[in-house]
SEKEMAR-775834 format. One record per residue (C-alpha): residue in three letters; x, y, z. Coordinates in steps of 0.02 Angstrom, whole numbers, plus 32768, in hexadecimal, padded with zeros to 4 digits. Layout:
SEKEMAR-775834
   type      u      v      w
    ALA      X      Y      Z
...
This chain:
SEKEMAR-775834
   type      u      v      w
    ALA   FB2B   519E   9C35
    VAL   FAC9   5172   9CD0
    VAL   FA2A   5161   9C6B
    LEU   FA83   50F2   9BEC
    ALA   FAC6   5082   9C75
    LEU   FA19   5071   9CC3
    THR   F9CA   5047   9C1A
    LEU   FA4E   4FBF   9BF8
    ALA   FA33   4F7A   9CA5
    LEU   F97A   4F70   9C8D
    VAL   F98B   4F1C   9BE3
    ALA   FA07   4E9D   9C2A
    GLY   F98F   4E77   9CB6
    GLN   F8FA   4E54   9C49
    HIS   F8CE   4D9C   9C2D
    PRO   F8B1   4D61   9B7B
    ASN   F805   4D2A   9B3B
    PHE   F7F6   4C74   9B74
    ALA   F754   4C4E   9B14
    PRO   F765   4BCB   9A8B
    ASP   F755   4C16   99E0
    PHE   F725   4BDE   9934
    SER   F747   4C69   98B9
    PRO   F6C8   4C96   982F
    GLY   F6F4   4C5E   9783
    LYS   F756   4BC7   97C0
    THR   F720   4B11   97D6
    TYR   F779   4AB8   9864
    VAL   F797   49FE   984C
    TYR   F7AA   498E   98E2
    LYS   F7CA   48D3   98F4
    TYR   F752   4886   996F
    GLU   F758   47DC   99C1
    ALA   F6E0   479A   9A46
    SER   F6C3   46F3   9A9D
    ILE   F640   46BD   9B16
    MET   F652   4617   9B74
    ASN   F5D5   45C3   9BE9
    GLY   F5FB   4537   9C60
    LEU   F64C   4503   9D01
    PRO   F6FA   454D   9D27
    ASP   F756   44A8   9D32
    GLU   F7B3   445C   9C9F
    GLY   F77D   43B7   9C59
    LEU   F6C6   43E5   9C63
    ALA   F64A   4418   9BD5
    ARG   F63C   44CC   9B9D
    ALA   F5DB   4522   9B14
    GLY   F5F3   45CC   9AC5
    LEU   F614   4636   9A2D
    ASN   F6AC   468D   99E2
    ILE   F68B   4726   9974
    THR   F70A   4785   9906
    SER   F6E5   4816   9896
    LYS   F719   48C7   9864
    PHE   F6B6   495C   989B
    LEU   F6AB   4A02   983E
    ILE   F682   4AA4   989C
    ASN   F65A   4B42   983C
    ALA   F61C   4BEB   987C
    VAL   F574   4C24   9832
    ASN   F573   4CCC   9891
    GLN   F5BB   4D0E   9931
    ASN   F56D   4C8E   99AB
    THR   F527   4C07   9934
    TYR   F58A   4B79   98E9
    MET   F572   4AE3   9875
    LEU   F5AB   4A34   98A8
    LYS   F5B6   499F   9837
    PRO   F60F   48F2   9845
    LEU   F66A   489D   97B9
    GLU   F6AF   47EE   979A
    LEU   F649   47A1   9825
    LYS   F67C   46F0   985C
    ILE   F62B   4689   98E4
    ASN   F673   45EA   992F
    GLU   F61A   4579   99AB
    TYR   F66D   4523   9A3D
    ASN   F60F   448A   9A7E
    GLY   F67B   440D   9AD2
    VAL   F6F3   43E2   9B5F
    TRP   F75D   4477   9B98
    PRO   F7EB   448F   9B63
    LYS   F803   43F3   9AFA
    ASP   F788   4418   9A6F
    HIS   F78D   44AA   99F4
    PRO   F710   4524   99AD
    GLU   F6B9   44F9   9906
    PRO   F673   4571   9886
    VAL   F5B7   4590   988F
    SER   F58E   45BA   97D9
    LYS   F4D2   45B3   97F4
    LEU   F4D2   4632   9881
    THR   F54E   46A4   9824
    ALA   F4E0   469C   9783
    ALA   F443   46BF   97ED
    MET   F48B   4758   9843
    THR   F4EE   47A5   97AE
    PRO   F45A   47EF   9752
    GLU   F422   4858   97E6
    LEU   F4D2   4880   9821
    ASN   F4F6   48C8   9773
    ILE   F480   4952   97A4
    PRO   F4E2   49DB   9802
    ILE   F49B   4A29   989F
    LYS   F4A7   4AD8   98E6
    PHE   F4D6   4B08   9998
    GLU   F4F1   4BA5   99FB
    TYR   F59A   4BC1   9A48
    SER   F5D4   4C59   9AA9
    ASN   F665   4C6E   9B23
    GLY   F681   4BB2   9B27
    VAL   F5CA   4B8B   9B56
    VAL   F55F   4B1E   9AE5
    GLY   F4B1   4B65   9AD6
    LYS   F41C   4B2A   9A6C
    VAL   F428   4A9C   99EE
    PHE   F3CC   4AA5   9949
    ALA   F3A2   4A1C   98CB
    PRO   F31F   49FB   9842
    GLU   F278   49B9   987F
    GLY   F28E   4912   982D
    VAL   F32E   48E6   9888
    SER   F312   485F   990E
    ASP   F33C   4885   99C6
    LEU   F3CC   480D   99C1
    VAL   F42F   487E   994C
    PRO   F430   491F   99B8
    ASN   F465   48B1   9A4C
    PHE   F4F4   486C   99E7
    TYR   F52C   491E   99C0
    ARG   F51D   494E   9A7A
    GLY   F5A3   48D3   9AA4
    PHE   F61B   4937   9A37
    LEU   F5DB   49E2   9A6B
    ASN   F5F4   49B3   9B21
    ILE   F6AD   49BC   9B01
    LEU   F6A4   4A70   9AC7
    GLN   F650   4AA8   9B6C
    LEU   F6D5   4B0F   9BC0
    ASN   F6B1   4B91   9C48
    ILE   F760   4BDE   9C56
    LYS   F779   4C65   9CD7
    LYS   F801   4CE7   9CAF
    THR   F828   4D0F   9D62
    HIS   F833   4C61   9DAD
    ASN   F8A4   4BCC   9D91
    VAL   F841   4B56   9E01
    TYR   F788   4B63   9E1D
    ASP   F6E6   4B01   9E1E
    LEU   F634   4B23   9DE0
    GLN   F593   4ACC   9DB3
    GLU   F5A4   4AB1   9CFB
    ALA   F522   4A78   9C7C
    GLY   F547   49DE   9C13
    THR   F4FB   4948   9BC5
    GLN   F4E0   48F8   9C72
    GLY   F48F   4992   9CBE
    VAL   F4D4   4A21   9D28
    CYS   F55C   49DB   9D96
    LYS   F5ED   4A14   9E02
    THR   F688   4A2A   9D96
    LEU   F739   4A53   9DD1
    TYR   F7AD   4AB1   9D59
    SER   F86A   4AC0   9D57
    VAL   F8BC   4B33   9CD7
    ASN   F97A   4B3F   9CB8
    GLU   F9D4   4BA6   9C34
    ASP   FA71   4B60   9BE0
    VAL   FABC   4C02   9BA4
    LYS   FB52   4BB4   9B4E
    ALA   FAE9   4B39   9AE8
    ASP   FA63   4BBB   9ACB
    ARG   F9E0   4B44   9B0F
    ILE   F95A   4B41   9B97
    LEU   F942   4AA0   9BF5
    LEU   F897   4A8D   9C40
    THR   F84A   49FF   9CA6
    LYS   F79B   49F3   9CEC
    THR   F742   496E   9D53
    LYS   F686   495A   9D5A
    ASP   F63A   4908   9DF1
    MET   F591   48BF   9DBD
    ASN   F569   4899   9E72
    HIS   F553   4952   9E98
    CYS   F4DE   499B   9E1A
    GLN   F45D   4A27   9E22
    GLU   F403   49D2   9D96
    ARG   F427   491E   9D5F
    ILE   F3EA   48D2   9CBC
    THR   F3B1   4824   9CE9
    ARG   F31D   47B8   9CC2
    ASP   F2DF   471F   9D1B
    MET   F290   469F   9CA7
    GLY   F23D   45FA   9CDA
    LEU   F246   462A   9D93
    ALA   F18C   464C   9DB3
    TYR   F185   45C7   9E3A
    THR   F221   45FF   9E99
    GLU   F231   467D   9F25
    LYS   F2BB   46FC   9F35
    CYS   F310   46FF   9FDB
    GLU   F351   47B0   9FFD
    LYS   F3B5   477D   A095
    CYS   F408   46F1   A030
    GLN   F437   476D   9FA7
    ARG   F48C   47DD   A026
    GLU   F4F1   474D   A06F
    SER   F51A   46F2   9FCB
    LYS   F4E0   4736   9F26
    ASN   F4A3   46B7   9EA9
    LEU   F4DC   4725   9E18
    ARG   F586   477B   9E21
    GLY   F5EC   47CF   9D9F
    SER   F678   484A   9D74
    THR   F6C5   4891   9CD7
    SER   F778   48D2   9CBE
    TYR   F7AA   4945   9C2F
    ARG   F858   4975   9BF4
    TYR   F86F   49FE   9B72
    VAL   F902   4A44   9B10
    LEU   F8D4   4AF4   9AD9
    LYS   F930   4B72   9A6A
    PRO   F91C   4C2E   9A7D
    VAL   F8E6   4C86   99E0
    PRO   F8C3   4D41   99C5
    SER   F809   4D30   99DF
    GLY   F80B   4CAF   9A6D
    ILE   F84C   4BFF   9A7C
    MET   F843   4B69   9A0A
    ILE   F826   4AB6   9A44
    LEU   F8B6   4A4B   9A03
    GLU   F89A   49AA   9A6A
    ALA   F818   4969   9AE3
    ASP   F80F   48C7   9B43
    VAL   F775   4895   9BA4
    ASN   F75F   4801   9C1A
    GLU   F6B7   47E1   9C6C
    LEU   F68A   4754   9CE2
    ILE   F5DA   472F   9D1E
    GLN   F5BB   46A5   9D98
    PHE   F514   4655   9DC6
    SER   F4F0   45DB   9E4F
    PRO   F43F   45A6   9E6D
    VAL   F468   4574   9F21
    SER   F4F6   45AD   9F94
    GLU   F58D   454F   9F4E
    ARG   F640   4581   9F6C
    TYR   F68F   4538   9ED0
    GLY   F5FC   44FD   9E62
    ALA   F5C6   459B   9E0F
    VAL   F59D   4594   9D55
    GLN   F5F6   4622   9CF9
    THR   F5E6   4686   9C5B
    GLU   F68E   46CC   9C26
    THR   F697   4750   9BA2
    ARG   F732   4795   9B4C
    GLN   F73B   4824   9ACF
    THR   F7CE   4870   9A77
    LEU   F7CF   490B   9A0A
    SER   F863   494A   99A6
    PHE   F86F   49DF   9932
    LEU   F89C   49B0   987D
    GLU   F890   4A4A   980A
    ILE   F833   4AE3   97D7
    GLU   F7D4   4AE5   9734
    LYS   F788   4B77   96D5
    SER   F6EF   4B1E   9690
    PRO   F657   4B3D   9703
    ILE   F5D9   4ABE   973E
    ALA   F53A   4ACD   96D5
    PRO   F497   4AB8   9735
    ILE   F40D   4A50   96E3
    PRO   F37B   4AB4   969B
    ALA   F30A   4A94   9732
    GLU   F2CD   4AF7   97C5
    TYR   F338   4ADA   9861
    HIS   F2D4   4AC6   9901
    HIS   F30C   4AD9   99BA
    ARG   F335   4A29   99F5
    GLY   F367   4A4C   9AA7
    SER   F40B   4A7A   9AF8
    LEU   F4AA   4A1C   9B25
    LYS   F44A   49B1   9BA0
    TYR   F426   4900   9B68
    GLU   F36F   48EA   9B39
    PHE   F316   4846   9B4B
    SER   F2A1   4811   9ABE
    ASN   F224   4786   9AB3
    GLU   F27D   4730   9A22
    PHE   F2CB   46A9   9A8D
    ASP   F256   46A3   9B22
    LEU   F23E   45EA   9B0A
    SER   F2F3   45B7   9AFE
    PRO   F359   454B   9AE5
    PHE   F340   453C   9A2B
    GLN   F38B   44D5   999B
    LEU   F3C7   453F   9908
    ALA   F364   44FA   9872
    LYS   F332   453E   97CB
    VAL   F273   4555   97BD
    THR   F234   4531   970A
    ASP   F18B   44E0   9721
    GLU   F153   44D3   97D7
    ARG   F0CB   4457   97BE
    ALA   F133   43E3   9753
    GLN   F1C8   43EE   97C6
    ILE   F15A   43C5   985F
    GLU   F117   432C   9805
    GLU   F1C6   42F7   97D3
    LEU   F208   4304   9885
    LEU   F16E   42AA   98C9
    ASN   F187   4218   9851
    HIS   F242   4211   9879
    LEU   F21E   4207   9937
    ILE   F1A1   417A   991E
    THR   F20B   4114   98A1
    HIS   F2AE   411E   9900
    ASN   F26C   4106   99B2
    ALA   F1F5   4071   999C
    GLU   F268   3FEF   99EA
    GLU   F2DD   4058   9A4F
    VAL   F304   4110   9A6B
    ASN   F377   4151   99DF
    GLU   F40D   41BC   9A14
    HIS   F3CC   424B   99A8
    ALA   F320   4247   99F5
    PRO   F337   42D6   9A70
    LEU   F375   434C   99E8
    LYS   F2EA   431E   9971
    TYR   F266   4329   99F7
    TRP   F2A8   43DB   9A22
    GLU   F2A3   440A   996A
    LEU   F1F0   43CA   9964
    ILE   F1C2   443A   99F8
    GLN   F219   44CD   99A8
    PHE   F1B9   44BC   9903
    LEU   F114   449E   9961
    ARG   F13B   4540   99BE
    LEU   F14C   459E   991D
    ALA   F0AE   454F   98D5
    ARG   F009   45AC   98D2
    TYR   EF6B   4561   991F
    GLU   EF2D   4531   986E
    ASP   EFD1   44D1   9852
    LEU   EFBA   4471   98F7
    GLU   EF09   4447   98C7
    ALA   EF3B   440A   9818
    VAL   EFC4   4397   985C
    TRP   EF50   4354   98E5
    ASN   EEC4   4330   9869
    LYS   EF3F   42CE   9800
    TYR   EF8A   4262   988A
    LYS   EF06   425E   9916
    ASN   EED2   41AB   98EA
    MET   EF84   416D   98F0
    PRO   EFAA   413D   99A5
    SER   F066   415A   999E
    HIS   F05A   41FF   9942
    ARG   EFCE   4236   99B8
    LEU   F036   420F   9A54
    TRP   F0CE   4270   9A15
    LEU   F065   4309   99E5
    LEU   F00C   430B   9A8C
    GLU   F0B8   4304   9AE6
    ALA   F106   438E   9A7A
    ILE   F07A   440D   9A65
    PRO   F06D   443F   9B1D
    ALA   F12A   444C   9B26
    THR   F129   44D8   9AA8
    GLY   F0E6   454C   9B2D
    THR   F083   45B2   9AB1
    THR   EFD3   45FA   9ABD
    ALA   EFA9   459C   9A1B
    ALA   EFD1   44F8   9A73
    LEU   EF5B   4522   9B03
    ARG   EED4   4554   9A88
    PHE   EEEF   44AD   9A2C
    ILE   EED9   4449   9AC8
    LYS   EE3C   44AA   9AFA
    GLU   EDE8   449A   9A53
    LYS   EE16   43E5   9A37
    PHE   EDCE   43B4   9AE0
    GLN   ED2F   4418   9ABD
    ALA   ED21   43BF   9A15
    GLU   ED35   4317   9A73
    ASP   EDD4   42F3   9A12
    LEU   EE2E   42D7   9AB7
    SER   EE07   4257   9B3A
    VAL   EDFE   4288   9BF2
    ALA   EEA7   4239   9C16
    GLU   EEF6   4296   9B82
    ALA   EEA8   4339   9BBA
    VAL   EEEA   4321   9C69
    ARG   EF9B   4300   9C2C
    THR   EFA1   4392   9BAF
    LEU   EF4D   4410   9C22
    VAL   EFC3   43EA   9CB3
    ALA   F056   4400   9C3C
    ALA   F00A   449F   9BF6
    VAL   EFF4   44EC   9CA1
    HIS   F0AE   44E8   9CC1
    MET   F0F1   4500   9C0F
    VAL   F082   457F   9BBB
    LYS   F0BF   4630   9BCA
    ALA   F04F   4698   9C39
    ASN   F004   472D   9BE2
    PRO   EF58   477F   9BDA
    GLU   EF28   470E   9B47
    SER   EF55   466B   9B9A
    ILE   EF02   46A3   9C3F
    LYS   EE63   46CB   9BDD
    LEU   EE67   461D   9B91
    PHE   EE70   45CD   9C3D
    GLU   EDE1   463D   9C77
    THR   ED73   45FD   9BE7
    LEU   EDA1   454B   9C19
    THR   ED60   456A   9CC9
    GLU   ECB5   458E   9C7C
    ASP   ECB2   44F4   9C0D
    ASN   EC28   447A   9C3B
    LYS   EC90   43E1   9C07
    ILE   ED22   4413   9C79
    ASN   ECB0   4438   9D08
    ALA   EC5C   438F   9CF7
    ASN   ECFF   4335   9D1A
    PRO   ED41   4355   9DCC
    VAL   EDF7   4330   9D9B
    LEU   EDF6   43A2   9CFF
    ARG   ED99   442A   9D60
    GLU   EE1D   442F   9DEB
    ILE   EEAC   4432   9D6D
    VAL   EE60   44C1   9D0B
    PHE   EE32   452D   9DA2
    LEU   EED4   4512   9DFC
    GLY   EF33   452D   9D59
    TYR   EED5   45CE   9D3E
    GLY   EF17   4612   9DE4
    THR   EFC3   45D2   9DB9
    MET   EFC4   462F   9D12
    ILE   EF95   46D2   9D6D
    SER   F025   46B7   9DE6
    LYS   F0A1   4696   9D59
    TYR   F066   4731   9CFC
    SER   F079   479C   9D9B
    ALA   F129   4753   9DBA
    GLU   F168   4778   9D0F
    SER   F11A   4820   9CE6
    ASP   F11F   48CC   9D36
    VAL   F063   48DE   9D3F
    SER   EFE9   4866   9D96
    PRO   EF35   4899   9D69
    ALA   EEAF   4864   9DE4
    GLU   EE33   4849   9D55
    HIS   EE75   4798   9D37
    ILE   EE4A   475C   9DE5
    LYS   EDA0   47B2   9DF6
    PRO   ED3A   4721   9DAA
    ILE   ED7C   46A9   9E2E
    GLN   ED59   472A   9EBA
    LYS   ECA8   4737   9E7A
    ARG   EC93   467A   9E75
    LEU   ECD4   466E   9F27
    SER   EC59   46ED   9F63
    GLU   EBC7   468E   9F11
    ALA   EC03   45E9   9F57
    VAL   EC0B   4633   A008
    SER   EB5B   4675   9FFA
    LYS   EB1D   45C6   9FC3
    GLY   EB84   4569   A03F
    GLU   EBDD   44FB   9FBD
    THR   EC71   44BF   A021
    GLU   ECCF   4462   9F96
    ASP   ECC0   44F9   9F23
    ILE   ECF6   456C   9FA8
    ILE   ED93   4505   9FC8
    LEU   EDBC   44F7   9F0C
    TYR   EDAB   45B6   9EF0
    VAL   EE14   45DE   9F89
    LYS   EE9D   456D   9F48
    VAL   EE93   45C9   9EA0
    LEU   EEA9   4671   9EFA
    GLY   EF38   4626   9F60
    ASN   EF8C   45E8   9EBF
    ALA   EF79   4694   9E72
    GLY   EFBB   46F0   9F08
    HIS   EF71   4799   9ED1
    PRO   EF65   481B   9F5D
    SER   EEB6   4849   9F23
    SER   EE77   479E   9F60
    LEU   EEA1   47C1   A018
    LYS   EDF7   4814   A036
    SER   ED99   4780   9FEB
    ILE   EDFD   4701   A050
    THR   EDEC   4767   A0F1
    LYS   ED2C   475D   A0E0
    ILE   ED36   469C   A0FE
    MET   EDB5   46A6   A18A
    PRO   ED82   466F   A238
    VAL   ED9C   4720   A279
    HIS   ED3F   4744   A31B
    GLY   EC90   4783   A303
    THR   EC7C   4759   A24B
    ALA   EBFF   46E6   A1F7
    ALA   EC92   4683   A1A7
    ALA   ECB3   4635   A250
    SER   EC2A   45B9   A230
    LEU   EC7A   4579   A191
    PRO   ECCC   44C9   A197
    ILE   ED7F   44C0   A1D7
    ARG   EDB9   4480   A12D
    VAL   ED8B   4529   A0E2
    HIS   EDEB   4586   A16A
    ILE   EE83   451A   A151
    GLU   EE8A   453C   A094
    ALA   EE66   45F6   A0AE
    ILE   EEF8   4608   A128
    MET   EF6E   45A7   A0B9
    ALA   EF39   4613   A022
    LEU   EF87   46A7   A077
    ARG   F038   4667   A05C
    ASN   F046   469D   9FAA
    ILE   EFF0   4743   9FC9
    ALA   F06D   4765   A056
    LYS   F0F5   476F   9FD2
    GLU   F0A7   4810   9F8F
    GLU   F052   4853   A02C
    PRO   F0B5   4810   A0C3
    ARG   F079   4895   A13F
    MET   EFC1   487B   A121
    VAL   EFCF   47BF   A12A
    GLN   F038   47CD   A1C8
    GLU   EFAF   4832   A21E
    LEU   EF29   47B3   A1EF
    ALA   EF8F   4719   A218
    LEU   EFC2   4765   A2C1
    GLN   EF0C   478D   A2EA
    LEU   EEDD   46D6   A2C8
    TYR   EF6F   4694   A32D
    MET   EF47   4701   A3C3
    ASP   EE8F   46C1   A3C7
    LYS   EE99   463B   A44E
    ALA   EDE5   4605   A42C
    LEU   EE18   45D0   A37C
    ASP   EE38   4519   A34B
    PRO   EEEC   44EC   A375
    GLU   EF0D   44AE   A2C3
    LEU   EED7   4558   A27C
    ARG   EF45   45AF   A2F8
    MET   EFDB   4544   A2C8
    LEU   EFBC   4565   A20E
    SER   EFAF   4621   A235
    CYS   F05A   4615   A28B
    ILE   F0A1   45C0   A1F2
    VAL   F060   4649   A182
    LEU   F0A5   46CC   A1FA
    PHE   F152   4682   A1F6
    GLU   F150   4677   A138
    THR   F134   4731   A12D
């Protein structure tokens, strides 16, 4: 009797399995709704966003692998004054996404944790990210022995602090779970800065007032089943606020709402397509290069060259006397189609319209704005072929420096331009190309994890040769290039022309010393300690020219 009583007590004290379960041989059907809205928080102002509705089917393939497929996808677009206007259907976007979303994906799921995501190779990166928004709701780290607890939980936004609260409603046979995710306290945060190569991050400012703040709240209604729990309902509300400067009430916000509700269980399984499924990451959002050069105008591409010519003619015809109200949209479409075009297409359009002044002007304005390597190559080759005047080359090259995406190919193109005789024969073009070369290296370093020193070595070599020949103007130009690039490997080359006590560089003109000291500012962003030591040494040298000591002090404070 004593043994029986102890056994019953142990059984009664055991907690049920709180892991979400999708039983084999069954297909779970859920209704899914999501909305994402961007804009300012006040009513009566413009907002833009999307509303998505669909069904989702979940089917177990084996013990820890499941199939996921959406059905009846509908997308509505909101673009108007909040809350007066209403969403409108976006048939083009729905039609564009439906073929790929008809392909089911696979994902690993064990004890409420989403693992690897699998999809066929041909599926674009946009589709797995769409699925991740749904899978993020399934991420549930439920502890059997705690009702309230917190942990660092993985999600689409990264690994962030998450607070759980679990309550059992015994009478209703339900489990009520809420969790709150604080995206301001993350071990790993999935973010990407684009178009900010010229900005500097202030760590102190971020500690006092974060530019990017966010939190997500989840509410679940769960039902205990023999093998675990089943998700009956889920509501998700996420708010991300961004303020470029410290503003109390002016933050732009992205508000996301998701609802999930269980509909039924079907017996028919989800059939995978006859293709090999590849590992496509985990639950964490993955950035792709598909929309690096956004915003973009959704348009159907049939014949790129013909559509470019049509848009070009439309802009010229309808903007001869005054600017047409549709001109900005048409101009952006032109940029988008030029961005998709190959170099051969650009050359064909140019050869057709280069002798027409209006067409020529629009093309030379739009091509650099595409920001592609093909655009930079086009400008380079047209100038070398004497198809562009010096004034046109100046205008397009200046635009290209700031708009073309920095990558090894575009940097190499600028390097070849620095060796071009026609460029070097014109002082203005020479300065634009050389300074632009340093800027491209800086942009590439700012937006990539690696910063190879090979890109800056040609300028370091040129600087060394110019110093040995005593060519003051060249020395100043090359030092400015190294300053624009801001690569730590240039510190040694710049130090050699510093007026440090006892070095031969002390005899160089003061103009050279001024530019050399000022070039340290960008390098200090990567190597503050080394620059501090050098700047302090210069500042403490009382025999140095007062202007150089003041500049050294400025550099010291900027570190």
